[in-house]
N, C-alpha and C positions, 0 to 999 in steps of 0.2 A: 326826458324821453327815457324809456325803458329799453334797455338793450339785452340781447340774448346772451346766454353764457359763452357761445362761441365768439361773439363780437368783443365781449370784455376780456375773453383770453387773447384775442388778437390784439387788443389795446394794450395788454399787459406786456405781450411780446414786443410790441412797438417801442414801449418805454424802456424796455431791457437792452433791446438792440441799439437804441439810441442813446443809451447810457444816462437817462433821466432818472429811472428808479430801478432797483433791484427788488421787485415786489413779488410776494407769494402769498397763496391763499391759506387761511387758517381755518380749520373746523373747530369753531367755538362750541358746537353742539356735542361733541363727542361723548361728554360726561353728563349730559342733561336728560331730564325726562321729557317726554312729548310736550307736556303742558309748559315747561320752561322753554322749550324751543319756540313754542308759539308766542309766549309772552315777552321773550327776549329776541325779537325778529331784528331789532336795530342794532345788535352786536356789530362790533368791528370786524371785519372778516380778512382784511389784507395787512400785510406786515412788510414794510420797506427796510431792508437791511442797510441801505445807504444812510437813512436819515433816523433810523431807530424809531419809526413812528408807524402807527396803526391808522388804517382807512377804512372807510365804508365803500360799497361798491359805486355808489353815486359819485364819491370823491375821486375814484380811480377814473372813472369815465370823464369827468370834468377836466382832470389833468391831463389826460391823452388828448382830448380835443384842444386844449390850450396849446399843446406842445406840437400840434400839427397832425395828428393821426387822422387819416381819411381811410375809408373802406377801400380795399384792394391796393394798400401802400406796398411799395417795394423798397428795399434798402438801396 
């Protein structure tokens, strides 16, 4: 399932608040040409400081769902 940026940000917040991951977005396209950006669309975009690991958007959403994220969650 494809999630909006707003939902993915909410999932990232959920993972941070619940001490699962300390994840941040990385702009891997900042030094690339437009052609490279299109060709390299599968770049890893997120970095977790807790595990020193990189993740794709779909990885982050899967982890959040596995950890119990639900739309409208409250701490």
